[in-house]
Each structure stands twice: as structure tokens, then as C-alpha cells.
N, C-alpha and C positions, 0 to 999 in steps of 0.2 A: 822512340815511341814513348817511353816515359817522361821525357822532357816535353813533348807535345801534348800528354794527359795533364801534365802540370799546368802548362800555359792555358789549356782549356778551363781547367778548375778555377785559376786565376781570374780569366775572363769572366766566368758564369758569377763568381763571388762580387766582382765589381759591378756587373750590371746589376745584380739582386741588391748590393748595397745602395746603389744610385735609386733604383726604383723604389726603395723603401723609404729613402730620404725624400724623393719626391711626393710620395703619396702622403708623408707626414706632415706636410705643409698644409695642406686643405684636401676635403673630399666633399663630394656633393651628396645629401642624403636623399634617400628614396623617399616617395611620398608617404609610405606607411610610417618610416622614421619620424619625418616631419609632423605627422598627426601625432605620433605617440608622445611626442615631446612637447609640442604647441598644441594641447588640447583646446577646446573651445572656451574654456574657462581661463586659461592662461593667455590666450590671445585677446580675451577681452580686458583681463588685467593689464596688459601691456600695450593695449589700444593698437593691435593689429587688426585693422577692419577690412582690408582687402584681400582677396583670395593669394596665397602663398604659390608664387612661380616655380622659385627654385630656393633652396636652403644649403648654405655652405657651412662646413664646421672646420675650425682650425684651432690650434693652441699654440700659444706663444709664452713668452716670459711674463705678459700680463695676466695668463690664465687661458681657460677655455671660452671658446666664442662661437656664436652662431651670426651668420649673415644672410637674412631673409630678404628675398626680392618678391615684391607684392604689386600687382598690377590691377586695375579697376576697368572691368570693360563695359563700355556704354551701349555698343550695338555690335551687329554682324553685318557684314558686306561680303557678298558673295562667298560666303561660308567662312569668311575670315574674321577673327575675333579683332574689335578695334577698341583701344585703351583711350580714357581721357586723363587718368591720373595714374602715376606710379609712386611707390614708396620702398625704400629699404631700410631695414633695421639692422643695427650691430647690436647683438643681444651678448650680456656676458653672463656666464655660469659663475655663481658665488656659492658654493657648497649646493644646497638643495634649490637654491632660489635663482631666478632670471632676471636680470635688470637691463634695461635700454641704456647703452653708452651714447648712441646719435641715432638720430632718422635724417634719411634723405627724402626731398618729396619735390616733384615736379608735375606739370601738366601741360595739355597741348594749348596753343594759343588760339584765340578766337578772332574772329573776323576783324573787329576794331582794333586788334592790337598786332595783326601783322596784313600784310598785302593778301595773303591767301590763308583761308582757315587751314589749320593741321587737322589730318585725320586720325593720327594715332600717335601713342608713345610707347615706348617699350625697351627693356633691359637688352643690350647687346652682348648676350653672355660669352660668345666667343672670343671677345677681348677682354673680359674682366679677369683680372690676375691678383693673385693673393700671395705675396711674397716678401721676404725680409731683405729687402735690396741692400741695405747698409750694414748688414750682419750685426745688428745689435741685438737681435733676440725677439724683436718686434715685428709683426706682419704689417705691410703698408699697402692696404688696399687700394686698387686702381678699378674704378668703377666707370662703366662706359653706358650710356643710354641715348637714343635717337627717337626722332619724330619723322614723321611722312606728311606730306602735303598732297597737293593735287597731282603732282607728278611722281609720287613715291617718295623715296629718300633723295631725290634729285634737288627737291626743294625744301628738304626738311632740316632740322637742327640736330647737331652732335653735341653731347656734352661728355668731357673727361674728368672725373674728379677724382682727386687723390686724397687720401687721409694719411697724416704723417704726423706722429705725435701729438695726436689729439686736433690738430688743426687741418682746415680742409683747404685744398686748392683746385681751382678749376680752370679748364679750357673750354670756351664757349665757340662753336663753328657754325655758320650759316650755310649750307650748301646752296646750290644756284646752276640753274641749266646755262644760265649766260654768265661771262666772266665776271661782269661788274656787280652780280648778284651775291657773289661769295665774299666773305671775309671771316677773319678768326681773330678772337680777343683772347687773352691769356694774363691771368692774375700775374701781376707784378713779383709777388711772394713765391710764384712757382720757380723763379730762377734761383731761390734760395734752397731749392731741394738739393738733395746728394745727386750727384752727376750720373749715377746709375739708375735712378727712378727718372731724371729727365731722358735719358738715352732709352729707357724701356718705353716712355711715352711716344717717343719719336718712332720706335719700331712698330708701335700699336698703330699710329698715324699711317706709316708706310703699308702696313697690312691692311688697313680700310681701303688706302688708294689702289691698292693692288685688287683687291675684291670688288672695286667700283662701287662702294659704299659711301666714299667721300671724294670730293676734288679740293685739296687746300691750295690756297694760292700759290703762284709759282715761286720756288726758293725757299718754301716755308722752313725748313730745317737751319738754311743760312740765316734767315730772319731770326730764328729762336736762338741761334748760336749770338746772335747779335743782342739779345735779350729785348725784342721788339714785344709790345703788349698789345699792338693791333696792326694787322696788315690785311690787305686786300688786293685786287688786280685792276682798281680804276687808274 
């Protein structure tokens, strides 16, 4: 009986320790917390001009950071907000001051730039990950967002953006209802990233496929293993 009790205590300690470790990587701030930190005056100074959709906080060897996701709504359709532009801000806390490390910006494509006008663009937060993949003490953000067209996400775009050691790496995917409409472009330097980051990106791509939010060209992982920078199903 004492042995069983000891084992249960160890299990509880192990779970509690892991939970603490996971929660220490990042946390999502409440709307009130975000408003208290990023007042109208501070947002104006940092040029944060769109409504804040979500704020993440994390701390690593470089210090304390906030990742703000902002989206600009341009109209509503059937009570659904449609955005024409998004911006992500990585804000570093330096003492009592806040400074912008980098800004990520994108927007929907107009009819003269695509076969079909895109309807909306937004951050796909279920896939966003903030982790230290190579265990060097620095968080390596993976940010995902996408667009919708006439057929929703079936003919929209998806972008996977990785920030590693101050550099940006991107995967750009065009969804399509038909095989020949789909293609994927990968920055050549993506293949210089640590294997754990590349593997995590492939896991996210698998999850998007499982959730019917993306159809990547057949055998995309094998093509990525071969370091292809472009592939389609033509």
C-alpha cells in the first residue's frame, strides 16, 4: 500500500512538473490583460493600427516577448467578419519599454492578381506554435494564416512562416478544388533549418490535411525530404 502511494505521488509530481514546463513556454493573454499592457497610446507609438485578435506572451534567453495578431475587418457577410489585411507584431519588453522586433503583414488578392478574388484572410491559431525546437534557449515561432475564395478555403492560400534566429522562412501553398489548381512553394533556405523544426512543420501540414483545410500535392513529404522548392500535381 505504501509502495502504491509512493508511485502515485511520483506520477503526480511528474505530471505537475511537465504541466508547469509546458505553461512556461507561452500563454495567451486575456483581452483585459492585452488592453492594460497595450493602451491606445502605446499601440499608437508602436503603430499597431488594427484590432488585436490574440496576444501571446513568452519568455526566452532574449527576454520577454509579446506576439500580437491583428486583423482588419472590411465587411460582414452572413454575420461573419471578413478581413482584408492581417499584421503580426513581435514586441520585446526592455525594462519598462516595449519595442517592435518584427512585423508580418499580408492581405487578400484582388481579381486582377488572381483568377478569383479572395474573400478573407485570418490567422489559423489552432496551428500556431511557439516552442524552442533546437533547445538553444530561444523560442522559434511558427505562424500560420490563410485565405478563403469563392469556395472557402478550398481555393484559398495558406502560408506557414517560421522565424529562426532573426530570419524568416516561408512555405506558400495554393489550395484548389481540382488537382491542377494546387501547388506548394518552399523557400530553399527552409531546408537549412534544424530537423526538429522541419519535422514539426510537416506535422502541422498533416494536421491541416486531416482537418480538411489543405490538400497538399501527393507525396509532399517525400518531395520535402528531397528538398524540392516547388511541386504540384500537373
